C-alpha positions, 0 to 999 in steps of 0.5 A: 677222763682223766680225772682220777689219774689228774687227782692223783698227780695233783696229790703228788709233789715233786719232792725237790733235794735240798743241797744243804742237807743233802749236798752233792757233787756239782751242786752250786750254793751261794753265801751272801754275807755283809763282812769278813768273818760272817762265813766263819761265824754263821757258816762255816759248818755248812761251807765245809760240809758243802766242800766235802761233798763236792758241791760249789760254793760261791761265797760273796762278801758285801763290805771289807768290814772295815768298821768292826773291832775285835771283841776280846779287849786283849785283841783289841788292844794290840790292834790300837785305834788306826790299825787298818782293819780292812787289809787285816780281815782280808788275810783273815777272810783268805785263812777262813776261805782256805780252811773251809774249802770255799770254791769261789769268793767275791766281793760283791761289786768288786773289792771296796764297792761297798763299805761297812755301814757301821751301826750309826745311821748319820755316820754311813758313808755315800758308799756304804751296803746300807745306803745302796741297797739297790746298787747291791741287789743288782750286783747280786742278781748279776751274779746269781744269772751267771751262776744259776745256783740251787741254793742262796744263803743269807741273813734272816730278817732280822739279821742275825745281830741286827747289824744294818749291814746284815739287814741289807744283806737280807733284803738285797738276797731275798729280792734278787733272788725273787728276780732271778726266780721270776725269769729262771727256775734253777733257784729252789730256794733260799736259806736264812740264817738264824741266830737262835 
């Protein structure tokens, strides 16, 4: 009795709108980044487009990026070796958020909860993000349950640059999204930042 109708409906797939391609007012997108400046380098255009469309952007920064150093030798020379880089990066992040139109920003677990891991595995601090991926995943999952985003954006498997904190964000984001998806169908997907 309904086999033909059943076959027709099975052949039709529910079309899900992608808020990153067709953003609308009220869409909620969470962007998980490892350090201040990742939002500008990797997803700045996307954040600005979402903001222009009236979507809610929740920028989550996992660390202060306190171990990073400017690549430009002239800028680096102006800072010196003992500059309190976290303060500089905090101000840069504030300016970037305003310029991009970020709706909400928070540090994963609160400011200073997780620190920049750096590239040297032997020098990772006890509270470094790479050492504390499970705790960071719990923090992110709690946030996702609170804001119920349609999309979570984070790094791809290679972390774009291979930085341990970018790799950690990938693992944290994918696992938290899977845990959320097991109990709630609000999350339409995870968008991975790939560096071609």
